[in-house]
C-alpha positions in Angstrom: 67.8 109.7 91.6 68.1 112.6 89.2 68.7 116.2 90.0 65.9 118.2 88.4 67.8 121.4 87.9 71.6 121.2 88.2 71.8 125.0 88.5 69.8 124.9 91.7 70.8 123.8 95.2 71.4 120.0 95.4 70.5 120.0 99.1 66.9 120.9 98.4 64.8 117.8 98.5 62.3 119.1 95.9 65.2 119.3 93.4 65.4 115.5 93.1 63.1 112.9 91.6 63.3 109.2 90.7 65.4 108.4 87.6 63.7 106.8 84.6 67.1 105.4 83.3 67.4 101.6 83.1 70.8 101.6 84.9 72.9 103.9 87.0 74.0 106.9 85.1 76.5 109.0 87.1 77.5 112.2 85.4 75.1 111.5 82.5 72.7 114.0 81.1 69.3 114.0 82.8 66.6 111.9 81.3 64.0 114.4 82.4 65.0 117.9 81.3 63.6 120.7 83.5 64.4 124.2 84.2 63.8 125.4 87.8 62.2 123.5 90.6 58.7 123.8 91.8 57.7 126.2 94.6 57.6 124.8 98.2 54.4 125.6 100.0 54.0 125.0 103.8 51.8 126.2 106.6 48.8 127.0 104.4 45.9 128.1 106.6 42.5 129.7 106.1 40.2 131.5 108.4 36.9 130.0 109.5 34.4 129.9 106.6 31.3 131.9 107.4 28.5 133.2 105.1 29.2 136.7 104.0 32.6 137.0 105.6 35.8 137.2 103.5 38.2 134.2 104.0 41.8 134.9 104.8 44.4 132.5 103.4 48.0 132.5 104.4 50.9 130.2 103.4 54.7 130.1 103.5 56.1 129.9 100.0 59.7 129.3 98.8 60.9 129.3 95.2 58.3 131.6 93.7 58.3 135.3 92.8 54.5 135.6 92.8 51.6 133.4 94.0 48.0 133.4 92.8 45.1 131.9 94.7 42.4 130.2 92.6 39.0 129.6 94.2 35.5 128.7 93.3 32.3 129.5 95.2 29.1 127.5 95.0 30.3 125.6 91.8 30.6 128.9 89.9 33.4 130.1 87.7 36.9 130.1 89.1 38.4 133.4 90.3 42.2 134.0 90.5 43.6 136.7 92.9 47.2 137.6 93.7 48.6 136.7 97.2 50.8 139.4 98.7 54.0 139.6 100.6 54.5 143.3 100.7 54.0 144.1 104.4 51.1 146.5 103.5 48.1 144.2 103.3 47.9 142.1 106.5 50.7 139.8 105.6 53.1 140.8 108.4 56.5 142.2 107.4 57.6 142.2 103.8 59.8 139.4 102.4 59.0 136.8 105.0 57.7 134.4 102.3 54.4 134.4 104.3 51.8 135.4 101.7 48.3 136.6 102.4 45.1 137.2 100.6 41.5 138.1 101.6 39.1 136.1 99.4 36.4 138.7 98.8 33.9 136.0 97.9 31.1 135.1 100.2 29.6 131.7 100.7 25.9 131.6 101.5 
């Protein structure tokens, strides 16, 4: 196993991946060089999809300073909107890492 980013917490499972080295390499430089670890997204949910009604999407996110939601309606072009964690836009209290977005698109 190799630690992806030695500057980050070694107790975080997402900071580890399988080694590509042929043999054990304790204390050796990483074979895969990375900076930072990927965000951790849990508890993603969306409201019921109904024609003409905005869809609310929520998720808990760790390890990200901003999150964008990308969506496509009826095979059209993709749209990217910011998801919020500011306590002002239906996301609950600020800083909970529970992000929220109302998808303004309508299916129908």
